[in-house]
C-alpha angles and dihedrals in degrees: 000000000000124000136208123180135186130199108223134180110215109208121214123223090227133015104272117224130183127174094289109014144046127196139168099201142013126225114233138186111211116202133203120187125188115201114178090324096316112118123212128186127209138174139205114199108194115192106194097240091061092066102240127114140173087266094055090043093054090046092052094047090053090060096054119105098215092189089072091072110086127161129280082055116218097211094188089057091044091056092045090053094047091050090050090056092058138334119245119014094116095163097058089042087053090053090055093045093049093049091049090048089051090052091045091055092049093050091049091040090230134118114252090241091061093046090055093047096250119154106221089206088067095059108145123226111268122223130229113229124227116196121213109282147139117297091252095052092041090058090050090053091051088053089051089057093073110151095024119114099200131041125208118206128196113227136165104115132094094269099059096127091049091054092051092046090051091055092045090054090066106021140038094190118131114266138221116201128209113190093180092215089305099135120081106168110071095201091052088045094055090049088052091049091057092045091050090049088059089051093059099261113159102190142003123216122212100336096178136030112301090235092055096085093158094052094048091046090051089055092045091056092052109028121108087208126064112262112218127200112229116151088024092067128046109142137020095267091059092065100071095082097042102072107116093006095084136022091228149342137249112227118201120182091218088061100036093053092246145308101319096057091039087059091049088052090051091054092048093047090053090050088054092049091245130147120238133222115185110208141171147212122231097305144164124234091278097070092031091059090046090055092043090055088063097035096092087063090058136072098229137015133208102180103141101131099122092048095054095051137074105211110039100160094210137058112283113245114262116262132192126182091348095309130104114246108211118212124227096246116126118259118006094341092232114173136179094052117172105204090201088066090082095041 
């Protein structure tokens, strides 16, 4: 196994604001693995508030014994080994996992979606995310979402209703809402849930602080809209306390340490009777395709990374009627690869 990696700054089309942060770009580590002539691509997207960086990613990669990875890959053992190296660091672990999954698909001559049992015909609609912004810019972002069938809006400040009304002045598309832990008063929050229901909102992510299990469970019991855990769930072990506290979970590969554990989380969520949203960070087509391979196993998708950025170095995944259309290439199906990117 040989490894090449590339630090990359993914630039956003617009400054991206959520309830507590604003950024204009996202640092990435792009990964290229060569296993007996089979090439696999991976990606770590490291939003600053999650604690990883290109420095920590490079440090982690330097500790990996790449000779341990032999096909057929035992992904459970791979994840156990990566967690033994160092706790945390889910994004760079995801990059390794995604690249190995890409190689695995190429060796087996099968798309990753097929390997994970996903029916490409059941691909859910993916949403287009609108960060918190001024009414004028918000309207521009809605115009940028041409071709998408669902919009996702970040809330969690004191002007939530104004943001929704601004969108409704220019679009009647269904909405997903992500409050990013921005609501603190549960009675005000339930009133907002009912108001949002009347505005055509289909789900609400992480309305209250992730540590406020009781408050989120109180909302879940009363809300007319599904309440989805986001910050409250990152990896498989986080799910044990969430049954009954939320209607569903948001799985992000950059938090779950990649595709294998994300799939394990899907299986566990189904065993709990929970709904599943598969989401993303600011990502290139590598991680987007990895998420899209699992998306048909989920109820909703929010995999809009390549559409919110200016310098995705690969071909954007094909989309039709608001849904990704996966190709039949083995592995991730990544195209538009510039080999000079990795030097």
